[in-house]
C-alpha positions in Angstrom: -0.1 -0.1 0.2 1.1 3.6 -0.6 0.5 6.6 0.1 1.0 10.1 -1.6 1.0 13.6 -0.3 1.7 16.6 -2.2 2.7 20.1 -0.7 4.4 23.6 -2.4 7.0 24.7 -0.3 9.3 27.5 -1.9 8.7 26.9 -5.3 8.9 23.2 -5.1 5.7 20.8 -5.3 6.9 17.7 -3.1 5.1 14.8 -3.3 5.1 13.0 -0.5 5.7 9.2 -0.8 5.0 6.3 2.2 4.6 2.6 2.1 5.7 0.1 -0.5 6.4 1.0 -4.0 6.0 -1.9 -6.0 3.9 -3.5 -8.8 0.5 -2.8 -6.9 1.2 0.9 -6.7 3.9 2.0 -9.1 1.2 3.3 -11.5 -0.4 5.6 -8.8 2.8 6.9 -8.1 4.1 7.1 -11.8 0.5 9.2 -12.2 1.2 11.1 -8.8 4.5 12.3 -10.3 3.1 13.0 -13.9 0.1 15.3 -12.3 2.6 17.1 -10.4 5.4 18.2 -13.7 2.3 18.7 -15.9 1.9 21.6 -13.2 4.9 23.0 -11.9 8.6 23.7 -12.6 10.1 21.7 -9.6 9.4 18.7 -8.5 10.8 16.7 -5.7 9.7 13.0 -4.5 10.2 13.2 -0.8 11.4 9.0 -0.4 12.0 9.4 3.8 8.6 7.5 3.8 9.3 4.3 1.2 10.4 0.8 3.3 10.4 -0.6 -0.1 11.0 0.0 -4.0 10.5 -2.4 -6.7 11.7 -2.6 -10.1 8.2 -1.6 -11.3 9.0 1.3 -9.0 12.2 2.1 -10.4 10.7 2.5 -13.9 7.4 4.9 -12.6 10.6 7.2 -11.2 12.2 6.4 -14.8 9.1 7.6 -16.4 8.3 10.1 -14.4 12.2 11.9 -15.0 11.9 11.2 -18.6 8.7 13.2 -17.9 10.2 15.9 -16.5 12.6 16.7 -18.5 10.6 16.7 -21.9 9.0 19.1 -20.1 12.3 20.9 -18.7 11.0 20.3 -15.5 13.2 20.3 -12.8 12.8 16.8 -10.9 14.8 15.4 -7.6 13.9 12.3 -5.5 15.1 13.0 -1.8 14.9 11.5 1.8 15.9 8.1 0.6 16.9 5.4 3.5 19.7 3.5 3.4 17.9 0.5 2.1 16.1 2.3 -1.1 18.8 4.3 -1.8 21.0 1.0 -2.4 18.6 -0.1 -4.6 18.7 3.0 -6.8 22.0 2.9 -6.6 22.7 -1.1 -7.4 20.8 -0.4 -10.6 22.7 2.8 -11.7 19.8 5.2 -11.5 22.0 7.0 -9.2 24.1 8.0 -12.6 21.1 9.4 -14.5 18.6 10.7 -11.6 18.9 14.0 -9.5 19.2 12.0 -6.4 19.8 14.4 -3.1 20.0 13.3 0.8 17.9 15.8 2.1 14.6 18.0 0.8 16.1 20.8 -2.2 13.9 23.2 -0.1 
């Protein structure tokens, strides 16, 4: 199960993500990120509450990042715990995605 929130802070749209980002929730995450990207110039996905991410979750983030790039929207993923960050690092996504340790705002 995934819980998504959205808030605006200092010019950033922050999409808060809690729970498991897996095959069941990946489409919901991608839709929320795409909606935020469509309406804002800066979007941060706050993964502080994410305890698990699967390959489907990685795909959702990649698709959102591509959408952001196509619209010239600044997109970052932030506040991952060590386990989730390891998944991004092992997949090589840390080399192509903008990942920060903390929220940018």
